[in-house]
N, CA, C and O of each residue as an XYZ file, in Angstrom:
380
protein
N      11.138    -45.127     27.878
C      10.903    -44.382     26.673
C       9.467    -44.492     26.191
O       9.093    -43.782     25.257
N       8.665    -45.328     26.771
C       7.285    -45.472     26.346
C       6.484    -44.185     26.546
O       5.386    -44.057     26.004
N       7.012    -43.234     27.312
C       6.321    -41.986     27.540
C       6.579    -40.976     26.429
O       6.108    -39.842     26.521
N       7.299    -41.345     25.398
C       7.547    -40.473     24.267
C       8.733    -39.549     24.439
O       8.987    -38.711     23.574
N       9.466    -39.680     25.531
C      10.634    -38.834     25.736
C      11.845    -39.467     25.064
O      12.076    -40.672     25.157
N      12.607    -38.623     24.389
C      13.770    -39.075     23.641
C      15.026    -38.523     24.312
O      15.110    -37.323     24.577
N      15.991    -39.379     24.585
C      17.274    -38.977     25.157
C      18.210    -38.594     24.007
O      18.530    -39.422     23.155
N      18.641    -37.334     23.995
C      19.484    -36.821     22.910
C      20.790    -37.575     22.740
O      21.304    -37.700     21.629
N      21.317    -38.071     23.831
C      22.635    -38.703     23.791
C      22.590    -40.152     23.320
O      23.622    -40.725     22.971
N      21.425    -40.732     23.307
C      21.311    -42.152     22.967
C      20.742    -42.327     21.565
O      19.902    -41.551     21.108
N      21.215    -43.347     20.914
C      20.747    -43.634     19.557
C      19.314    -44.157     19.588
O      18.897    -44.831     20.530
N      18.583    -43.832     18.545
C      17.196    -44.262     18.395
C      17.148    -45.301     17.286
O      17.694    -45.090     16.203
N      16.501    -46.409     17.559
C      16.389    -47.476     16.568
C      14.982    -48.032     16.530
O      14.125    -47.657     17.329
N      14.766    -48.911     15.610
C      13.458    -49.545     15.453
C      13.217    -50.565     16.552
O      14.127    -51.302     16.932
N      12.001    -50.608     17.059
C      11.609    -51.664     17.980
C      11.343    -52.926     17.156
O      11.049    -52.854     15.963
N      11.451    -54.064     17.804
C      11.186    -55.348     17.137
C       9.697    -55.497     16.838
O       8.858    -54.919     17.528
N       9.378    -56.265     15.820
C       7.995    -56.657     15.573
C       7.174    -55.687     14.751
O       5.966    -55.574     14.961
N       7.805    -54.981     13.816
C       7.078    -54.076     12.929
C       7.362    -54.447     11.486
O       8.500    -54.739     11.119
N       6.331    -54.432     10.684
C       6.472    -54.713      9.263
C       6.207    -53.424      8.507
O       5.162    -52.803      8.696
N       7.145    -53.006      7.644
C       6.984    -51.770      6.883
C       7.106    -52.069      5.400
O       7.830    -52.974      4.983
N       6.370    -51.277      4.606
C       6.386    -51.454      3.169
C       6.097    -50.115      2.502
O       5.431    -49.257      3.081
N       6.599    -49.939      1.288
C       6.314    -48.735      0.496
C       4.983    -48.916     -0.219
O       4.680    -49.990     -0.737
N       4.189    -47.838     -0.237
C       2.914    -47.862     -0.936
C       2.667    -46.469     -1.510
O       2.429    -45.520     -0.763
N       2.721    -46.348     -2.826
C       2.522    -45.060     -3.496
C       3.452    -43.975     -2.955
O       3.026    -42.833     -2.784
N       4.705    -44.311     -2.685
C       5.686    -43.349     -2.222
C       5.740    -43.168     -0.717
O       6.731    -42.658     -0.194
N       4.699    -43.574     -0.014
C       4.673    -43.485      1.441
C       5.115    -44.806      2.043
O       5.071    -45.845      1.384
N       5.536    -44.762      3.282
C       5.842    -45.986      4.013
C       4.686    -46.272      4.956
O       4.298    -45.421      5.756
N       4.145    -47.465      4.855
C       3.096    -47.908      5.771
C       3.673    -49.022      6.625
O       4.526    -49.793      6.185
N       3.189    -49.088      7.849
C       3.760    -50.050      8.786
C       2.655    -50.675      9.611
O       1.638    -50.048      9.907
N       2.879    -51.923      9.972
C       1.987    -52.599     10.900
C       2.805    -53.061     12.096
O       3.871    -53.659     11.951
N       2.284    -52.772     13.270
C       2.913    -53.235     14.495
C       2.311    -54.584     14.850
O       1.107    -54.688     15.085
N       3.136    -55.611     14.887
C       2.674    -56.938     15.282
C       2.231    -56.912     16.747
O       1.258    -57.566     17.119
N       2.954    -56.149     17.573
C       2.677    -56.122     19.010
C       1.297    -55.553     19.338
O       0.595    -56.086     20.196
N       0.904    -54.462     18.650
C      -0.380    -53.857     19.001
C      -1.444    -53.988     17.917
O      -2.584    -53.564     18.111
N      -1.077    -54.575     16.773
C      -2.048    -54.814     15.711
C      -2.512    -53.571     14.982
O      -3.517    -53.616     14.273
N      -1.804    -52.455     15.138
C      -2.190    -51.204     14.488
C      -1.392    -50.981     13.212
O      -0.263    -51.448     13.062
N      -2.028    -50.242     12.291
C      -1.362    -49.807     11.066
C      -1.015    -48.335     11.187
O      -1.738    -47.573     11.827
N       0.096    -47.932     10.570
C       0.555    -46.557     10.595
C       0.977    -46.144      9.191
O       1.606    -46.927      8.480
N       0.637    -44.922      8.784
C       1.165    -44.355      7.553
C       2.223    -43.354      7.960
O       1.905    -42.309      8.529
N       3.476    -43.658      7.677
C       4.587    -42.803      8.065
C       4.827    -41.675      7.077
O       5.590    -40.753      7.369
N       4.191    -41.729      5.910
C       4.414    -40.712      4.888
C       5.763    -40.896      4.225
O       6.435    -41.909      4.421
N       6.152    -39.906      3.438
C       7.423    -40.007      2.720
C       8.611    -39.701      3.624
O       9.555    -40.488      3.690
N       8.575    -38.574      4.318
C       9.712    -38.191      5.159
C       9.783    -39.104      6.379
O      10.871    -39.501      6.795
N       8.633    -39.438      6.952
C       8.615    -40.389      8.062
C       9.183    -41.731      7.641
O       9.882    -42.393      8.408
N       8.874    -42.126      6.408
C       9.431    -43.362      5.869
C      10.943    -43.281      5.721
O      11.653    -44.263      5.934
N      11.427    -42.093      5.352
C      12.878    -41.917      5.234
C      13.538    -42.012      6.607
O      14.603    -42.613      6.748
N      12.900    -41.416      7.623
C      13.428    -41.531      8.982
C      13.448    -43.002      9.392
O      14.419    -43.470      9.986
N      12.381    -43.728      9.075
C      12.319    -45.157      9.406
C      13.472    -45.908      8.750
O      14.081    -46.778      9.372
N      13.779    -45.570      7.481
C      14.916    -46.191      6.798
C      16.221    -45.853      7.519
O      17.061    -46.725      7.738
N      16.382    -44.582      7.885
C      17.620    -44.145      8.535
C      17.873    -44.876      9.847
O      19.018    -45.197     10.164
N      16.817    -45.141     10.612
C      17.029    -45.751     11.931
C      17.048    -47.281     11.885
O      16.903    -47.945     12.911
N      17.228    -47.832     10.677
C      17.459    -49.280     10.599
C      18.672    -49.623     11.453
O      18.689    -50.635     12.155
N      19.679    -48.771     11.384
C      20.820    -48.822     12.307
C      20.622    -47.622     13.236
O      20.486    -46.499     12.750
N      20.601    -47.824     14.543
C      20.297    -46.729     15.471
C      21.168    -45.485     15.260
O      22.382    -45.576     15.074
N      20.508    -44.321     15.293
C      21.159    -43.028     15.115
C      20.678    -42.066     16.194
O      19.602    -42.243     16.764
N      21.492    -41.044     16.468
C      21.067    -39.984     17.383
C      20.182    -38.995     16.621
O      20.125    -39.011     15.392
N      19.495    -38.140     17.374
C      18.680    -37.081     16.761
C      19.545    -36.244     15.817
O      19.134    -35.945     14.696
N      20.744    -35.865     16.271
C      21.639    -35.053     15.450
C      22.000    -35.724     14.132
O      22.061    -35.068     13.092
N      22.235    -37.020     14.176
C      22.581    -37.755     12.949
C      21.394    -37.818     11.991
O      21.564    -37.693     10.778
N      20.204    -38.011     12.529
C      18.997    -38.059     11.694
C      18.770    -36.691     11.049
O      18.535    -36.597      9.845
N      18.841    -35.635     11.857
C      18.638    -34.276     11.343
C      19.701    -33.946     10.295
O      19.389    -33.349      9.265
N      20.947    -34.329     10.549
C      22.016    -34.088      9.579
C      21.730    -34.740      8.231
O      21.913    -34.123      7.182
N      21.287    -35.972      8.268
C      20.972    -36.680      7.019
C      19.805    -36.018      6.290
O      19.846    -35.844      5.072
N      18.771    -35.651      7.034
C      17.587    -35.060      6.402
C      17.858    -33.675      5.827
O      17.345    -33.340      4.760
N      18.663    -32.861      6.523
C      18.942    -31.522      6.012
C      19.843    -31.567      4.779
O      19.865    -30.621      3.992
N      20.582    -32.655      4.612
C      21.360    -32.829      3.377
C      20.459    -33.244      2.219
O      20.719    -32.892      1.069
N      19.391    -33.999      2.524
C      18.517    -34.529      1.476
C      17.365    -33.600      1.116
O      16.900    -33.606     -0.024
N      16.899    -32.806      2.071
C      15.736    -31.944      1.868
C      16.108    -30.496      2.147
O      17.013    -30.222      2.935
N      15.416    -29.580      1.506
C      15.631    -28.158      1.772
C      14.783    -27.775      2.974
O      13.612    -27.426      2.830
N      15.376    -27.842      4.161
C      14.676    -27.516      5.395
C      15.668    -26.925      6.393
O      16.824    -27.340      6.465
N      15.197    -25.961      7.147
C      15.995    -25.363      8.212
C      16.296    -26.426      9.264
O      15.417    -27.206      9.630
N      17.520    -26.458      9.745
C      17.940    -27.494     10.695
C      17.123    -27.459     11.988
O      16.764    -28.512     12.515
N      16.825    -26.264     12.507
C      16.054    -26.162     13.755
C      14.633    -26.675     13.562
O      14.108    -27.383     14.421
N      14.008    -26.324     12.444
C      12.657    -26.810     12.155
C      12.667    -28.318     11.949
O      11.779    -29.025     12.424
N      13.675    -28.800     11.241
C      13.809    -30.238     11.009
C      13.929    -30.977     12.337
O      13.271    -31.996     12.545
N      14.770    -30.461     13.238
C      14.955    -31.117     14.526
C      13.650    -31.167     15.315
O      13.321    -32.190     15.916
N      12.916    -30.069     15.311
C      11.634    -30.035     16.018
C      10.674    -31.090     15.457
O      10.026    -31.816     16.211
N      10.593    -31.163     14.145
C       9.688    -32.120     13.513
C      10.143    -33.561     13.724
O       9.313    -34.448     13.924
N      11.446    -33.801     13.683
C      11.976    -35.148     13.929
C      11.670    -35.569     15.364
O      11.241    -36.697     15.606
N      11.892    -34.661     16.313
C      11.599    -34.965     17.717
C      10.126    -35.316     17.921
O       9.800    -36.279     18.615
N       9.248    -34.535     17.315
C       7.807    -34.781     17.436
C       7.445    -36.135     16.842
O       6.712    -36.915     17.451
N       7.963    -36.409     15.646
C       7.691    -37.677     14.973
C       8.182    -38.855     15.810
O       7.449    -39.823     16.016
N       9.426    -38.773     16.294
C       9.987    -39.875     17.080
C       9.285    -40.031     18.423
O       9.129    -41.151     18.910
N       8.862    -38.932     19.025
C       8.117    -39.012     20.287
C       6.802    -39.742     20.065
O       6.378    -40.534     20.906
N       6.151    -39.475     18.927
C       4.908    -40.188     18.605
C       5.162    -41.676     18.405
O       4.385    -42.510     18.871
N       6.245    -42.010     17.714
C       6.591    -43.424     17.530
C       6.921    -44.074     18.866
O       6.561    -45.226     19.109
N       7.608    -43.332     19.732
C       7.953    -43.854     21.060
C       6.696    -44.122     21.882
O       6.614    -45.131     22.583
N       5.717    -43.220     21.799
C       4.448    -43.406     22.521
C       3.780    -44.713     22.117
O       3.141    -45.373     22.936
N       3.932    -45.081     20.850
C       3.324    -46.306     20.327
C       4.216    -47.528     20.517
O       3.824    -48.642     20.169
N       5.415    -47.327     21.066
C       6.336    -48.446     21.284
C       7.012    -48.933     20.022
O       7.426    -50.090     19.945
N       7.133    -48.046     19.008
C       7.677    -48.450     17.718
C       9.177    -48.216     17.581
O       9.814    -48.750     16.673
N       9.745    -47.408     18.495
C      11.181    -47.159     18.482
C      11.747    -47.375     19.876
O      11.033    -47.312     20.876
N      13.048    -47.630     19.914
C      13.766    -47.771     21.181
C      14.865    -46.714     21.212
O      15.417    -46.348     20.174
N      15.173    -46.235     22.390
C      16.146    -45.145     22.552
C      17.261    -45.631     23.456
O      17.121    -45.652     24.679
N      18.365    -46.021     22.846
C      19.517    -46.436     23.621
C      19.655    -47.896     23.686
O      20.588    -48.400     24.310
């Protein structure tokens, strides 16, 4: 999964060794493994909260479309892009 590819059938969860905190409504995170800081923003922070317990893409999109006024297809595309970026950085695990 380090290549940023997400398996639809497998749940996505947080990788070990990341510290996250709220700052002015956004979620900021530091990866202990690579020493980098990340600003996940508000919606990215919500996704981070959701995957405290591993969820599939469909479950994440379902939760977000209930909370935000967004088209499900657009939401799925954006969630996939966001999670692929996190996967590239080794911040999430898939399965």
